[in-house]
N, C-alpha and C positions, 0 to 999 in steps of 0.2 A: 484668166490671168489677173493677178493682183495689180492694182494701180500703185503709184508712188506713195511714199510716206509723207503726207502733208505736214506732219509735225516738224519735219526737217526743213521746210521751206522758209524763206525770209518772212519774218513776222509782218502782219499788216498793222496799220496804225489808224486810229480814229480820225486823223487829220486828212485822210483821203476823201475828197468831196465826191459824193455819189454821181452827180450829174457829169462832173469832169471825168470821173472814172469810166462812165458809160460812153462818153464821146470818144475817149481814147480807145476803148475796146471796139466800138463800132468802126472807127477808122482803121484799126489794125486788122479787123476781120474783112474789111472791104479791100484792103491793099493788094492781096494776091491776085485780084481779078483784073488789075491793070494789064497783066500779061495776056489776057484773053480779049483785050480790046475795050474801046470806050463804052460800048453798050453794057458789057458784063460788069465793068467797074461802077458805072452810074446806077445800074439796076441794084447792085449790091449796097451801095451807099444809101440809095433811096429807100429800099426795102428795110434795111436794118435801122434806118433813122426814123421811119414813119410808122412802121408796124409795131405796136406795143408788145406783141407776143415774145419777141426775142429778148428784150430787156426783162420781161416778166420771168422767163425761164431761168435767167441768170440770178435775178434778185430773190426768187423763191427757192432756188437751189434744187429744182426738180430733177436735174441731171448731175448733181454734185457727186454722188456716190455710185453712179452707173458707169460701168466700164465697157459695155457692149450696147451701142445705140443703133437702132434701125430706124431710118428716116424714109418713110414711104411718101412718094411725091416730092422728092428732095430738090427738084429744080436744079440749079447750078451749085448746090452744096453749101448754101450759106450757113446752115447750122454746123456743119463740120468745121468751117473756117472760124465761126464764132467760138466754138468749144475749145479749139486749139489756141485761139488768141486769149481766151479767158484763163486757160492754164498758164500761159506764159506771163500774163499780167499779174496773176496771183503770185507766181514764183518770183517776180520782180519786186514784190512788196507794194504794188500800186492797187491795193484791194481794200475797199471800204470795210470797216469793222462791222457795219450793220448787215453786210451781205453774207450769205452762207458760203461755205467752202466752194472754191471753184472746181469744175470738173478736172480730173486728172488726165492720164494718157488714154483717151477714149478710143476704143476700136469701133470705128464708124462704118456702117454700110448704108448707102443711099440707093433707093430704087426710083427710077424716073422713066416715064414713057417717051419723052421727047429727046431724040438723039442730039439735037443742038445743045440742050442744057447739059447733057452728060459730057459732051465735048468741052464745053466751057468749064465745067467742074474739074475734069481731069487735067486740062491745060493749066488751070489756076492753082490747084492744090497739090500738085505733084511733089512739092517740097515738104509737106507736112509729115510728121512722124508721131504716132504710127500712120502709115499711108492710108487715107480713106479708100474704101472700096465702093465702086459704083457699078450698078447694073442697069442697062437700058431694057426695061421690061414692063409689062402690064401688071399692075398690082393684083389683078384678079387671077393671074397665073404664076407670078414670080415665086420662086422658092424663098421662104422666110427663115433666116438662120436663127438659132437660139440666141436670145438677147436678154438684156436687163431692162431696157426701156424701148418703147416704140413711139415715134412721133409722127403724127399725121395732121398736117396743117392745111386746111382748106382744099382738100382734094377728094374726099370720099363722096361728095355729092356729084361727082362726074360719072359715077356708075349707079345702076339701078338699085332699088332697095334690096332685092335678093342678093345681088353681088356685094353690097355693103355688109350684109350680115355674114356672108361667106368670108370676106376679107377679115372682118373683126374676129370671127371664129378662128381663123388661122393665126391671127395676131395673138390670141389667147394661148394657142398651143406653142407658139414660138417663145412666149414669155415663160410658160410652164417649163419648157425644155431648158430655158436658161437657168432656172433654179434659184433665182435671186429672191431674197426675203423682201425686197422692196420693188419687185417687178411692177411696172406701171405703164399705162398707155396715156399719152398726152395727145388728145384729139381736139382740134378746134373745128367748130361747125358754125353755120349760120342758123339762127333761130327763126324758122319760117313763121312762127306765131307773131313775130314783130314785122308786120307787113311792110312798113315804110323802110326800116333799116335793112331788111332782107332784100327788098327790091333794089335799093341803092347798091348793096354789095354784089348782087347779081349783075347789074349793069356795069360796074367797075370791073368785075371779074371777066366779063366778055371783052371789054375794051383792052384790058391788060393781055388777055389771051391773043387778041389780034396783033397788038404791038410786038409781042414776042414771036410772031410769025406762025402761030398755030391756028388751026381751024376752031370754030366755035361749036361745041357739042351741047346737046341738051343736058339738063341737070335734074337731080332728084333730091330735093330738100326734105327735111323733116322738122316738126316742132321740137323744141328742146325737150319737152317731156317724153316724146317718142324716142329721141336719142338715148336719154337716160334709161328708159324702160328696156331698150334693146341691150344696152351694156349690162344692166343688172341681170337680165335673163341669161346673158353669156357668162355670168360669174364674176362681175366686177362690182366693187364698191365705188361710187362716183361722187366726186366733189365738183361743183360748177363755179367758174370764175368768169365774170364779165371780161371780155377781151377786145373792146372796141374803143378804148380811151383815145381821145383825140381824132376819132373818125366817126362818120355817120352810119356805120355798119351795125349789124345785129349779131356780132360774133361772140361766141362763148367758148372758153377753154374747159374741156372736161378732163379732169385728172382722175383716171380710173385705175384702181389697184386691184389685183387679183385677190379674191376671197378664198380662204382655205376651205377644203372639204366640199367644193361645189362640183357636182357631176358634170361630165362633158356633154 
C-alpha cells in the first residue's frame, strides 16, 4: 500500500529548532501511555528521552520511506507511537529542515513475548491510524509478515546463538517477501569486545527487566565483528553506528541492507 504524498504536506521551515522539535515529538509519543497508567507513561518518557536510538532513527530517516515496519521485541510499542507522532508533527509544519522526511502512514506490526507489555501497547495506542498490530509471541517461533523494515533493539541477545541466526534468517526472508528496494534491518546490539561498557549494559538490562516485572534470563552476547560477520553471511551489507551517546553502554546500531543476488 502506498503512503501519503508528502509533497502536499505543510512545508517545513529552517526556523524549527531541532532540540525543541525532538522534545515536542518525544512528549507527543509518550502522551498516549497516560491511559495505561503512571508506569507506562513514565517508562515511555524516560526511554524516549534517554535512549539515543529513537532520535537517531528519526534524524537519520531510516524509516522515512518504509510503509511496513516489523518491530521484534517491541515492548509497549514505543516505536509505533513515535512514528505516528512524527508523521503528525511533519504534517503540522513543525519539522526541522535538516531532518529527512518523516515516516508516513506506517503499517506497524510489533512482536513481544511479555503479555503485560502487549496489554499496555494495545490500551495506549488503540487510537492510532493505521491501527498498529501486536502479537504476543516468542520471536523464535512467531510468524514474520512481509515487510520493508525490521527493527530489533536490544533483544536478540536473550536467545542462544543458534536461535539468533535462525531469527535473522527468517528476518531476511520477510524482507525479501516485502520486495522493497530499500529493505533493511535495524539491529542494535551490545559489543561484547568492550568489556566495561558491555558489563554495565548487562547490569542495567537485568535491573530494568526486574523493574518491569519479568524474570532475569541468561544472555548470549557477541563481539561486534561477529555480529557483522553473521549478517554478511546471511546476505546483508552492514553499516555500523555507535549508539551509546550519553550512556555508559557499548551499544552499536547495525544498519543492514539486503544485497542483490545473494543465495539463501
